[in-house]
N, C-alpha and C positions, 0 to 999 in steps of 0.2 A: 504492500497497498505505498503511496504514495504520501510525505508529510513536506510539505513546500511551507515556506516560513514569507508571511509578509515583508518583508526588506528584502527575501532573494525576488519575491513580484515586483515591487519598487525599483529594483539594480536591473533584471531586464529589462521594462522599461525604459528607464533613462540611455541606457547602452541601447536600444534598435532608435532610438530618439535623436543622440549625437551621435549614435560611428564613432564612440570614441569613451574609454572606459575609464579614462580619467577624466576627462570630461564629467562626464556619469559619477566618480565616486563625487565631485569637487562639490556636483550638487544635488548629491545624497548628504553632504558632511561627516562621508569614511574614509577612509585610505583608500589606495590604490587594488592592495593588495588582501584587503579588509574586500571589496567588491571581487577584485576578480574570485578569490575561492568563495563566496556563497555560490559564484552563477556555478562554477565548476562545479560544487556541493550537488547543484538544483539540474546542471546537464548528466554528470552522474545515473541521477537518480530516476534522469528519464531514459537514459541510453542514446543520446542521442546529441551532437551539440544546436544549441542555440547561432551562435553567432561563427561565422567564418572570419578569424582575425587573421588569414594572409590580406585582404583583402584590406584596400587605406582609401576611404573610413570604412574603418569594420562596416557591416552587413548579417543581415540575417538572410541564416538557411534558411530552402526552403521549408526542410522540421519545422523552422523555428515560427516560421511564419503564424502559423494558426495556433501555437503556444501564445505566442504574443497577444496575435489576439485575443485572445480565451483570458489574457494577465490584464487587460484595460478593463473586461468587464467584472474579471476581481475584484481589482482595484476601485472604481466606480463601487462594487459594493461593498470595503472596506470605508471607503467619504460616507457613502450613506448612515452605515454600524455608527460614525465616529460623529456625525454633520441630528442624526439621532437622541442622540446621546447627551448633543451637548442643549439639543433644545430642550430635550427635556430639564435639561438642571437652568435651565435661561441663560445660559454661556452667548451671549452675541460676540462672538471672534471669526479667526479665523482667515486662512487667503487667498481670495479668488482670483482667479482668472477674467478677465473681461475682453471682449470685442467689439470691436467700436468702429463703422463705418467711415471711411472721412469725409464725408458730407455732414459727418457730426461732430464726430471728435473733438476740433477746435472751438466748438459754437458753447459742446450741449456740460460739457467739460468742467471748464472751466466756470459755468458756472455752478456744480452744485458740487465735486467732489472734497473741495476745501470746505466745505458746509459737511458732508456724511463724515467724512472719516474723524471732525471733531464729536460730531456726535455720538462717535463709535467709534474710541483707542483703541481696541485688540480686535480691529479689520483690518487686513492692512491689499491691497490692491495691485494688481500689472495690466495697464492697460495695451492689446493690443490693436492696432489701426491695421487691418482686414478689411475684404470686398466680402461682400454676403454671401459669394460662396466660399470664400474661405473660411466665413466664420459657423456655415451652417458645418462644411467640415471635419472642421474641431471641434464644432455642440457636440457629431454622434462621434469621434474617436476620442470624447473626453478632455480634451485638449484642454479646451474653452469652460468656462461654469457658466456666463452670458455672454447674449449677444445682446448690442445696441444693433437695430436694424431700420431697414423701412419694411411694414406689415401690410397684410398680412402676406406670408411666405404659401401659406397653404401647403404643410408642409406633417404628416403626421407621426413623423417619429420626435417636433417639436412641438413645445406649450408657448403664447403666447402670450405678454400681457401691455395693451396696447398703452401707451403716458401720453400724450399728444398728439396735436395734426398743423401743418405749419401750410399755410398757400404759400405759392410760386409769386415769387415779382419778378417782372422785368428789372433789369440795372439797362438803361443803355445812355452813357454818355455826353451823347452829342446830341440829346434832345434839349428843348428849351421852353415849354409846355413845365410848370414842375405840378399842373393837379392834372395832363393828359393819361385814361384809363384807356389801359388798349387794350385789344385783340390781337386774340391769336392769326391773323390776318394782315396784320401792321408792324408784327414782325420783318424786319428785313433779314434772307438768310443766308444771303448777300455777307449782311456784316455775323453774324452769328455763331460764338465761338460756345464751346464743348463744354464738359473732361473728357479726357480719357477712353477708350474701349475699357470695361470692367469694374463702372462704376456705377454703380444701378442708378445715381442722379441722371445720370447721362442718360441710360433707353429710358427713365419718367421723362425727361426734356423731352427727346424726340418722341413720345407720345402724343405730349402734347399737340407738338406743334405737328402732327404726322409726316415727321422729316420722309420717312421711309419710303416713303410716294410724291414727295416733290424731290426725291436726289437725283436727278438728273438734270437739273439747271445747269450749265455754264457757270452761271459766277458764284458761284456759293461756295464759300469757304466754312467747314467747320473744323476751329480751333480746338487738341487734341492737348488739353491741359492735364497734369497730373494732383490740383489739388485747388482748393476753389480760391486760396489766396491767390496764386500766381494764375487762377482765370481772374478776377478781379483785374490783379493787376494790367496783363495784358488790354483785358475788354479797356479798361479806363487809356492807358497811350496806344493802343492804335485804334478809339473811339470806333470798337464794334459794342453789342447786343446781347447778352447775354441771359440765363434765366434762371434765378436761385431762389434759397428755400429761403420765408422770413426769418431763421433764427440769424439765419447766416449776414443777413443784412444789419442786424441790431446789435451784434456783436462782435461789428466789427466797424474799425476806426478808419478802413483803407475803402468805405464801402463811402460816394457823398449821396444822402442823404435827397436832396432833392434831381437825383435822374433815379429814380427808387420812382416803379408806376406798375400800379394794384390792374389786373386784367380782371375783361368785362367778366359779371355774375353770369351765374354760375364761376366765382373765382378754383383754377384746380388744386388740387392741393396733397400731401401724402402724411401719409399717419406716421410717426416711427411706436417705435416698441421694444420689449426686452422680447429677448424667444430663451429658453434653454430646453437642454434634452429633456423628455415626457420621461426621465425617471430624479430630475435632480429631488435630490430632499432639499434642499439643506432653505426650507419655507419660512423660518421667518429672517432672515438672511433678507431674501427673496422681495419678502414683502416692505421690510424697512425699502430699503430700493428702492423700490414699484411706486408709493406714497412719496417717498424725498422728492427725488425727479419729477412726482404727479403736483406735487403743490410747487414745485419753483418751476414750471413750466404754464402752469394752470390757465396765465390771458392766453392761451395759446387753443385751451377749450373752447370751443359750440358749435354753433350746432352746424353740420353738414350734407351736402347732396351726396349722399351714395355714388349716383354716378361722375363725380366731378376729381374720385377717386383717381389720382394715378397711383397704380397697382406698381409695384416692384417688379423683374424683370430674372 
């Protein structure tokens, strides 16, 4: 009968993740010899090698892949046990990995993180800027605890908690009339600049403008930027035009408010929410985070017309 210790599971996962015994040992806060010995004992029990030590970086053997997948599930179960025990004792503590999409992170996080950590000093957070696709994958692999993305994702393996809704606005540095309300047809595609491929907001903006159906225009220029900050700067310096989520305009000193314009009713908007693995067990932490974010973004909550919600891609 196999007798596998929890530490062996953790060590094996770290080696698989890093491709290095030394880096895995550092992350696990043990010596490399201790980690190597524990993994060798596990391999001896199993009767086959988990890792190919001749490759650089170290790789998982074909036999090891199935065991590593099972180790991820076992580690998640250990985490759930610890979380349930903590909640029963009323402890609000722990380290959490949170993935946030780049069109939210620089605007929402400064608004809420410091105050949240001040309220709960025994909680620590690691923040990872990732695309929606990457966040979904890492949540399912249990490498992230929580994602903050544009919802709904309509993924049966995940659970969602809507936080707030924000409308899209037109940013046009060349505009002369600050009171003008734009329609989608007013947007000059020859001056339109968007985020690079892989960002859900780019897909959402394209959906608003129906750009896919109008992409054969010879004078169309789409600038693909990596972040909202650089996008704003390039739009300003080149007198382009773009669409931005409302929070990005209220939280950025780069945006000249006189050149922001609302879209005509019903205004397109996106929903921002928290997503977790369907088996995420740390309910108390989740409830506190959802409540805190909802309170700080309450000004964005209002009645919305469902057909104007722009779905993430």
